[in-house]
C-alpha positions as CSV (number, residue, x, y, z in Angstrom):
1,M,22.3,-18.6,7.4
2,N,22.9,-21.0,4.5
3,S,22.5,-18.3,1.8
4,R,25.8,-18.4,0.0
5,P,26.8,-21.0,-2.6
6,A,29.7,-23.3,-2.1
7,A,33.1,-21.6,-2.3
8,P,34.7,-21.7,-5.8
9,D,38.2,-22.9,-6.3
10,A,41.1,-20.4,-6.3
11,K,41.5,-20.3,-10.1
12,A,37.8,-19.6,-10.8
13,L,37.8,-17.0,-8.0
14,E,40.8,-15.2,-9.6
15,A,39.1,-15.1,-13.0
16,R,35.9,-13.6,-11.4
17,S,37.7,-11.0,-9.4
18,G,37.9,-7.3,-10.1
19,V,39.2,-4.1,-8.5
20,V,37.4,-1.0,-7.3
21,V,38.5,2.1,-9.3
22,A,36.1,4.8,-8.1
23,V,33.6,5.3,-5.3
24,R,31.0,8.1,-5.4
25,G,28.5,7.7,-2.6
26,S,26.5,4.5,-3.4
27,V,27.9,4.2,-6.9
28,V,31.0,2.1,-7.4
29,D,33.1,1.7,-10.6
30,M,35.0,-1.5,-10.9
31,R,37.5,-3.0,-13.4
32,F,37.5,-6.6,-14.5
33,T,40.2,-7.9,-16.9
34,D,38.9,-11.5,-17.4
35,G,35.3,-10.9,-18.6
36,L,32.7,-8.6,-17.3
37,P,30.0,-9.7,-14.9
38,P,26.5,-9.5,-16.4
39,I,23.9,-6.9,-15.6
40,Y,22.2,-7.5,-12.2
41,A,25.1,-9.7,-11.1
42,L,25.8,-9.4,-7.3
43,L,29.3,-8.4,-6.3
44,R,31.0,-8.3,-2.9
45,T,33.8,-6.1,-1.7
46,G,35.0,-4.2,1.3
47,P,37.5,-5.0,4.1
48,S,35.5,-8.1,5.1
49,G,33.2,-8.5,2.0
50,Q,30.4,-6.7,3.7
51,V,29.7,-4.3,0.8
52,V,27.2,-5.8,-1.7
53,I,27.0,-4.2,-5.1
54,E,24.5,-4.8,-8.0
55,V,25.8,-4.3,-11.5
56,L,23.7,-1.8,-13.5
57,V,26.0,-0.5,-16.3
58,Q,28.7,-2.1,-18.4
59,R,30.7,1.0,-19.3
60,D,33.3,-0.5,-21.7
61,A,35.2,-3.7,-22.3
62,Q,36.7,-3.7,-18.8
63,H,34.6,-1.5,-16.5
64,V,31.2,-1.9,-14.9
65,R,29.3,0.5,-12.7
66,G,27.0,-0.7,-9.9
67,I,24.9,0.5,-7.0
68,A,25.7,-0.5,-3.4
69,L,22.8,-2.2,-1.6
70,T,24.7,-1.7,1.7
71,P,26.5,1.3,3.2
72,T,29.9,1.9,1.6
73,Q,31.9,3.0,4.7
74,G,35.4,1.7,4.5
75,L,35.4,1.2,0.8
76,A,38.4,2.4,-1.1
77,R,40.0,2.3,-4.5
78,G,42.1,-0.8,-5.2
79,M,40.0,-3.1,-3.1
80,R,39.3,-6.5,-4.5
81,V,35.8,-7.3,-5.8
82,E,34.4,-10.8,-5.9
83,N,31.6,-11.8,-8.4
84,T,29.1,-14.1,-6.5
85,G,28.1,-15.6,-9.8
86,G,24.4,-14.8,-9.6
87,P,21.8,-12.0,-9.1
88,L,20.1,-10.9,-5.9
89,K,18.0,-13.7,-4.5
90,A,15.0,-14.0,-2.1
91,P,14.1,-16.9,0.1
92,V,11.0,-18.9,-0.6
93,G,9.3,-21.8,1.1
94,K,6.8,-22.5,3.8
95,A,9.2,-21.5,6.5
96,I,9.2,-17.8,5.6
97,V,5.7,-17.3,6.9
98,S,5.5,-15.2,10.1
99,R,9.0,-13.9,9.7
100,I,10.5,-10.5,8.8
101,F,13.2,-10.1,6.2
102,D,15.6,-7.5,4.7
103,V,16.4,-7.2,1.0
104,F,19.0,-10.0,1.2
105,G,16.6,-12.5,2.8
106,N,18.2,-12.2,6.2
107,T,15.7,-12.5,9.1
108,I,15.6,-9.3,11.2
109,D,13.0,-10.2,13.8
110,G,15.5,-11.6,16.4
111,E,14.3,-15.1,16.0
112,P,16.6,-18.0,15.0
113,P,17.7,-17.9,11.3
114,L,16.1,-20.1,8.7
115,N,18.1,-22.9,7.0
116,D,15.8,-25.0,4.9
117,M,14.8,-22.6,2.1
118,Q,15.0,-22.2,-1.6
119,W,16.5,-19.1,-3.2
120,R,15.1,-17.5,-6.3
121,S,16.3,-14.5,-8.3
122,V,14.3,-11.3,-7.6
123,H,14.4,-10.5,-11.4
124,R,11.6,-12.4,-12.8
125,A,9.3,-11.9,-15.9
126,P,5.6,-11.2,-15.4
127,P,3.2,-14.1,-16.3
128,L,2.4,-14.6,-19.9
129,L,-0.9,-13.2,-21.3
130,T,-2.1,-16.7,-21.9
131,Q,-1.6,-17.6,-18.2
132,R,-3.6,-14.7,-16.9
133,S,-7.2,-15.2,-15.7
134,T,-9.8,-13.0,-17.4
135,Q,-12.5,-13.5,-14.7
136,A,-13.4,-10.3,-12.8
137,E,-14.1,-10.8,-9.1
138,I,-14.7,-8.4,-6.3
139,F,-12.3,-8.5,-3.3
140,V,-14.4,-7.6,-0.2
141,T,-12.5,-5.6,2.5
142,G,-15.2,-5.2,5.2
143,I,-14.8,-1.4,4.9
144,K,-18.0,0.3,3.9
145,V,-16.9,3.2,1.8
146,I,-14.4,1.0,-0.2
147,D,-16.8,-1.9,-0.9
148,V,-19.7,0.3,-1.9
149,L,-18.0,3.1,-3.9
150,S,-14.6,1.8,-5.0
151,P,-14.7,-2.0,-4.9
152,L,-11.3,-3.8,-5.2
153,E,-10.5,-6.4,-7.8
154,R,-9.3,-9.9,-6.9
155,G,-5.8,-10.1,-8.6
156,G,-5.9,-6.3,-9.2
157,K,-4.0,-3.3,-8.0
158,A,-5.5,-0.7,-5.7
159,G,-3.8,2.6,-4.7
160,L,-4.3,4.6,-1.5
161,F,-3.4,8.1,-2.5
162,G,-2.9,10.8,0.1
163,G,-0.4,13.2,1.6
164,A,1.4,12.8,4.8
165,G,-0.6,12.0,7.9
166,V,-4.1,11.3,6.4
167,G,-4.2,7.6,7.3
168,K,-2.7,5.5,4.5
169,T,-0.8,3.2,6.8
170,V,-3.7,2.8,9.3
171,L,-6.0,1.8,6.4
172,L,-3.4,-0.8,5.2
173,T,-3.1,-2.3,8.6
174,E,-6.9,-2.4,9.0
175,M,-7.2,-4.3,5.7
176,I,-4.6,-6.9,7.0
177,H,-6.8,-7.5,10.1
178,N,-10.0,-7.8,7.9
179,M,-8.5,-10.0,5.2
180,V,-6.7,-12.6,7.4
181,S,-9.9,-13.1,9.4
182,H,-11.9,-14.4,6.4
183,Q,-9.5,-15.4,3.6
184,Q,-7.4,-18.6,3.4
185,G,-4.5,-16.9,1.7
186,V,-1.3,-15.3,2.9
187,S,-0.5,-11.6,3.4
188,I,2.8,-10.1,2.5
189,F,3.7,-6.6,3.8
190,C,6.4,-4.8,2.0
191,G,7.7,-1.6,3.7
192,I,9.6,0.6,1.2
193,G,11.4,3.6,2.5
194,E,9.1,4.1,5.5
195,R,9.9,4.7,9.2
196,S,11.6,1.9,11.2
197,R,9.2,2.7,14.1
198,E,6.2,1.9,11.9
199,G,7.6,-1.5,11.0
200,E,8.2,-2.4,14.7
201,E,4.7,-1.2,15.7
202,L,3.1,-3.2,12.8
203,Y,5.0,-6.4,13.8
204,R,3.9,-6.0,17.4
205,D,0.2,-5.3,16.4
206,M,0.1,-8.2,14.0
207,K,1.5,-10.5,16.6
208,A,-1.0,-9.3,19.2
209,A,-3.9,-9.8,16.8
210,G,-2.8,-13.4,16.0
211,V,-2.5,-12.8,12.2
212,L,1.3,-13.2,12.1
213,P,1.1,-17.0,11.2
214,N,-0.4,-16.0,7.8
215,M,2.0,-13.1,7.1
216,V,5.4,-12.4,5.7
217,M,7.0,-9.0,6.2
218,L,9.9,-7.3,4.4
219,F,11.4,-3.9,5.1
220,G,13.7,-1.6,3.3
221,Q,13.6,1.3,5.6
222,M,14.3,5.0,4.9
223,N,17.7,4.9,6.6
224,E,18.9,2.2,4.1
225,P,20.8,3.0,0.9
226,P,18.6,3.7,-2.2
227,G,19.7,0.4,-3.8
228,A,18.1,-1.6,-1.0
229,R,14.9,0.4,-1.1
230,F,14.8,0.0,-4.8
231,R,15.0,-3.9,-4.7
232,I,12.9,-4.7,-1.6
233,G,9.7,-4.6,-3.7
234,H,11.1,-7.1,-6.2
235,A,12.0,-9.4,-3.3
236,A,8.5,-9.2,-1.9
237,L,7.0,-10.1,-5.3
238,T,9.3,-13.1,-5.7
239,M,7.9,-14.4,-2.4
240,A,4.3,-13.6,-3.5
241,E,4.8,-15.5,-6.8
242,Y,6.0,-18.5,-4.9
243,F,2.8,-18.7,-2.9
244,R,0.7,-18.1,-6.0
245,D,2.4,-20.4,-8.5
246,D,3.8,-23.2,-6.2
247,Q,1.3,-23.3,-3.4
248,H,-1.7,-22.1,-5.4
249,R,-2.8,-19.7,-2.7
250,D,-4.2,-16.2,-3.0
251,V,-1.9,-13.5,-1.8
252,L,-2.6,-10.1,-0.4
253,L,0.4,-7.9,-1.1
254,L,0.5,-4.6,0.8
255,I,3.1,-2.1,-0.3
256,D,3.8,1.0,1.9
257,N,4.9,3.1,0.1
258,I,5.1,2.7,-3.7
259,F,6.2,6.4,-4.1
260,R,9.4,5.5,-2.1
261,F,10.2,2.9,-4.7
262,I,10.0,5.6,-7.4
263,Q,12.0,7.9,-5.2
264,A,14.7,5.3,-4.6
265,G,14.9,4.8,-8.4
266,S,15.3,8.5,-8.8
267,E,18.2,8.5,-6.3
268,V,19.8,5.6,-8.1
269,S,19.3,7.3,-11.5
270,G,20.9,10.5,-10.2
271,L,23.9,8.7,-8.7
272,L,24.4,6.9,-12.0
273,G,24.5,10.3,-13.8
274,Q,21.4,9.8,-16.0
275,M,19.7,13.0,-17.3
276,P,16.6,13.7,-15.2
277,S,13.2,14.1,-16.8
278,R,10.3,16.3,-15.7
279,L,10.4,17.5,-12.1
280,G,13.7,15.7,-11.5
281,Y,12.4,12.1,-11.9
282,Q,14.4,9.4,-13.6
283,P,13.9,9.0,-17.4
284,T,13.2,5.3,-16.9
285,M,10.5,5.7,-14.2
286,G,7.7,4.3,-16.4
287,T,9.7,1.2,-17.3
288,E,10.9,0.6,-13.7
289,L,7.4,0.9,-12.3
290,A,5.9,-1.3,-15.0
291,G,8.5,-4.0,-14.3
292,L,7.3,-4.2,-10.8
293,E,3.5,-3.7,-11.3
294,E,3.1,-6.1,-14.2
295,R,4.2,-9.1,-12.0
296,I,1.1,-8.5,-9.9
297,A,-1.5,-10.6,-11.7
298,N,-4.4,-13.0,-11.4
299,T,-3.5,-16.4,-13.0
300,D,-5.1,-19.8,-13.2
301,N,-3.0,-20.9,-10.1
302,G,-4.1,-18.0,-7.8
303,A,-4.1,-14.3,-7.5
304,I,-1.8,-11.6,-6.1
305,T,-4.1,-8.7,-5.0
306,S,-2.1,-5.6,-4.2
307,I,-3.0,-2.6,-2.2
308,Q,-0.4,0.1,-2.4
309,A,-0.1,3.3,-0.4
310,V,1.0,6.2,-2.6
311,Y,2.4,9.3,-1.1
312,V,1.4,12.3,-3.2
313,P,4.0,15.1,-3.0
314,A,2.3,18.3,-1.7
315,D,-1.1,16.7,-2.4
316,D,-0.5,17.3,-6.2
317,F,-2.2,14.6,-8.2
318,T,-0.5,15.8,-11.4
319,D,2.9,14.8,-10.1
320,P,4.5,12.4,-12.5
321,A,4.9,9.7,-9.8
322,A,1.1,9.8,-9.0
323,V,0.2,9.9,-12.7
324,H,2.4,6.9,-13.6
325,T,1.0,4.9,-10.7
326,F,-2.6,5.7,-11.6
327,S,-2.2,4.1,-15.0
328,H,-1.5,0.6,-13.4
329,L,-4.4,0.6,-10.9
330,S,-7.8,-1.0,-11.1
331,A,-9.0,1.1,-8.2
332,S,-7.9,4.4,-6.8
333,I,-8.8,5.3,-3.3
334,V,-8.1,9.0,-2.5
335,L,-7.7,10.2,1.0
336,S,-8.7,13.7,1.8
337,R,-7.0,16.0,4.3
338,K,-10.2,18.0,4.6
339,R,-12.3,14.9,5.6
340,A,-9.6,14.0,8.1
341,S,-9.9,17.4,9.7
342,E,-13.6,17.0,10.0
343,G,-13.2,13.7,11.8
344,L,-14.7,11.6,9.0
345,Y,-12.5,8.5,9.2
346,P,-11.5,6.6,7.1
347,A,-10.8,10.0,5.3
348,I,-11.6,8.6,1.9
349,D,-13.0,11.1,-0.7
350,P,-16.0,9.3,-2.2
351,L,-16.1,11.6,-5.2
352,Q,-12.4,11.3,-6.3
353,S,-12.1,7.5,-5.5
354,I,-12.9,5.4,-8.5
355,S,-12.8,1.7,-9.5
356,K,-13.1,0.0,-12.9
357,M,-15.1,-2.8,-11.1
358,A,-18.0,-0.5,-10.4
359,T,-20.0,-1.5,-13.5
360,P,-23.4,-3.3,-13.6
361,A,-21.9,-6.4,-15.3
362,I,-19.5,-7.0,-12.3
363,V,-21.1,-5.6,-9.1
364,G,-24.7,-6.0,-10.2
365,E,-27.4,-3.6,-11.1
366,R,-28.6,-2.8,-7.6
367,H,-25.0,-2.1,-6.3
368,Y,-24.2,0.1,-9.4
369,L,-27.4,2.2,-9.1
370,L,-26.9,2.7,-5.4
371,A,-23.3,3.8,-5.8
372,Q,-24.4,6.3,-8.5
373,A,-27.2,7.7,-6.3
374,I,-24.7,8.1,-3.4
375,R,-22.2,9.9,-5.6
376,R,-24.9,12.1,-7.0
377,T,-26.2,13.1,-3.6
378,L,-22.7,13.8,-2.2
379,A,-21.9,15.9,-5.4
380,Q,-25.1,18.0,-5.0
381,Y,-24.2,18.6,-1.3
382,A,-20.7,19.7,-2.3
383,Q,-22.2,22.3,-4.7
384,L,-24.6,23.6,-2.0
385,K,-21.9,24.0,0.6
386,D,-21.0,27.5,-0.6
387,I,-24.6,28.7,-0.4
388,I,-25.0,27.3,3.1
389,A,-21.8,29.0,4.2
390,M,-22.9,32.4,2.9
391,L,-26.6,32.4,3.4
392,G,-27.4,29.6,5.8
393,I,-29.3,26.3,5.2
394,E,-32.6,28.2,5.8
395,Q,-32.3,29.8,2.3
396,L,-32.4,26.4,0.5
397,S,-35.5,24.9,-1.0
398,Q,-37.1,22.0,0.8
399,E,-35.8,19.6,-1.8
400,D,-32.2,20.9,-1.4
401,R,-32.5,20.6,2.4
402,N,-33.5,17.0,2.0
403,V,-30.4,16.4,-0.2
404,V,-28.2,18.0,2.4
405,A,-29.7,15.9,5.2
406,R,-29.2,12.6,3.2
407,A,-25.7,13.6,2.2
408,R,-24.6,14.4,5.8
409,R,-26.1,11.2,7.1
410,L,-24.4,9.2,4.3
411,E,-21.0,10.8,5.1
412,R,-21.4,9.8,8.7
413,F,-22.6,6.3,7.9
414,L,-19.6,5.8,5.7
415,T,-17.3,6.3,8.7
416,Q,-16.2,3.2,10.5
417,P,-14.4,2.4,13.7
418,F,-11.2,0.4,13.0
419,F,-9.8,-2.6,14.9
420,T,-6.3,-1.1,14.6
421,T,-7.3,2.2,16.3
422,E,-9.3,0.8,19.2
423,Q,-6.7,1.8,21.7
424,F,-6.8,5.4,20.6
425,T,-10.6,5.9,20.0
426,G,-12.1,3.6,22.6
427,L,-14.5,2.3,19.9
428,A,-14.7,-1.4,19.1
429,G,-13.7,-2.1,15.5
430,K,-16.4,-3.2,13.1
431,L,-16.3,-5.5,10.0
432,V,-19.3,-4.7,7.8
433,S,-20.5,-7.1,5.0
434,L,-21.2,-5.7,1.6
435,E,-24.9,-6.5,1.9
436,D,-25.1,-4.6,5.2
437,A,-23.3,-1.6,3.8
438,L,-25.6,-1.4,0.7
439,D,-28.7,-1.9,2.8
440,G,-27.7,1.0,5.1
441,C,-27.0,3.4,2.2
442,E,-30.3,2.4,0.5
443,R,-32.3,3.1,3.7
444,I,-30.6,6.5,4.3
445,L,-31.4,7.5,0.7
446,T,-35.1,6.7,1.3
447,D,-35.1,9.0,4.4
448,E,-35.7,6.2,6.9
449,F,-33.3,7.9,9.4
450,K,-34.5,11.4,8.9
451,A,-35.8,11.6,12.4
452,L,-32.5,10.5,13.9
453,P,-29.7,13.1,14.5
454,E,-26.7,12.8,12.2
455,S,-24.5,11.8,15.2
456,A,-26.4,8.5,15.6
457,L,-24.9,7.3,12.2
458,Y,-21.3,8.3,13.0
459,M,-18.8,5.6,13.7
460,I,-21.1,2.6,13.6
461,G,-21.1,-0.7,11.7
462,A,-24.4,-1.9,10.2
463,V,-27.0,0.9,10.0
464,D,-29.4,-0.6,12.6
465,E,-26.8,0.2,15.3
466,A,-27.9,3.9,14.9
467,Y,-31.1,3.1,16.8
468,A,-29.2,1.6,19.7
469,K,-26.7,4.4,19.7
470,Q,-29.5,7.0,19.8
471,R,-31.2,5.3,22.7
472,G,-27.9,5.4,24.6
473,A,-27.4,9.1,23.7
474,T,-30.9,9.9,24.9
475,A,-30.3,8.1,28.2
476,T,-27.0,10.0,28.7
477,P,-27.3,13.7,27.6
478,S,-24.1,15.0,26.2
479,R,-22.7,18.3,24.8
480,S,-23.6,18.8,21.2
481,A,-23.0,21.4,18.5
482,S,-25.4,24.2,17.7
483,P,-27.8,23.8,14.7
484,Q,-25.8,26.4,12.8
485,Q,-22.6,24.5,13.3
486,Q,-24.2,21.2,12.3
487,A,-25.6,22.7,9.1
488,S,-22.3,24.2,8.0
489,G,-20.3,21.1,8.9
490,E,-17.7,23.1,10.8
491,V,-17.6,20.9,13.9
492,E,-18.4,17.3,14.8
493,N,-20.8,16.5,17.7
494,G,-18.7,16.0,20.8
495,S,-20.6,12.8,21.6
496,D,-19.7,11.4,18.2
497,Q,-16.0,11.1,18.9
498,H,-16.3,9.0,22.1
499,A,-19.7,7.3,22.1
500,P,-19.4,3.6,22.6
């Protein structure tokens, strides 16, 4: 790959050379006698120059401390260090589309290497305030519960909050399927500190779905050193900025997982010997996160819309990593383990998920009032659950029973079969327009579907599919839950899970 600059002459090389004086895990101390390399300079050392180090600290007039972006096996004191003369760079250009890269811009998909590319520093300033667009636009995803209750902002940042195993990655991959099918932009998937298996599966799924020609993928996996995981996000943003500023295209940037970026920064901070702050996080966490997040913006040239999975340690939303991430987001989508256990997928908690776009001035009066009515109905149902569990639904007033019936039908209507899970569920994926989603919620709130069982609204697209599903269920009797179980919400109708 033509990624290295032309070789300097011997005299210049001698002046830029240093010596390794200490190695502590991924942290390397080096001595330079003829001028120190600047912060963020990239250095090479090791038996064959395979160890790449980024300078982070100038300790004194002759010593610098850096973090290795590659494994440090074989590194020893006294080895020669070569200053490459520049920072870490990422490849940009039309040729990068449909390829997979590592943090250095090397292709890792087994395809032929790319030669005709430009290289840009991953350390770039965010767009100026005067360059940013002030127009607020909705970014439609085709997923009912998001578009109705937590609409995303074009050029904004949305977070998927949830613990392990509640469906963050599945939701991200579903959004890729939905976006590429009806937007003329480009999608960039950045995997930070996640499983290598997930990256391979995602690549295979995107290739099978035919969306790879509009995608770029970057991976800094969990088995890589913290320095590589810490910089892969900056490399992805450099590519996104190229498509936005040079090609004037809208970019969908998916990051899985932004918590791993913070975690990698914490590891780097600890290795550098910095004093930890609350709960062991690095004292510079806010600055590092802002340096990444502020580059995601909507300008006059185009927009970078980011959707970020955020792992929440022990489901604790007061964790500093979750709190700092919240402050940058225009929409927060919270995934609930309880809803996942009830089979309500996507397992998004409609009462905790919020969006600053959900105002009458942006989404319109009808959408805003409908969303408020849905939240109010679901909140009333949440308050009545304890009474139902203790005394049974028969002890409620008729008005409260109507609220429960509407809320349970709304919960089931807001589920949706995904394209990315067809092979597991046997249900065909559905893409639902915002108008269809709003229409369905409005008709449920007016009790139009009161005569239909709740199961008819489970895992459908537009609300009219409930009638066809009920006709099919009537023609083919199936095992169902008892009225007491349906009222308490303890089980899901068996026919719900597998009905076509």
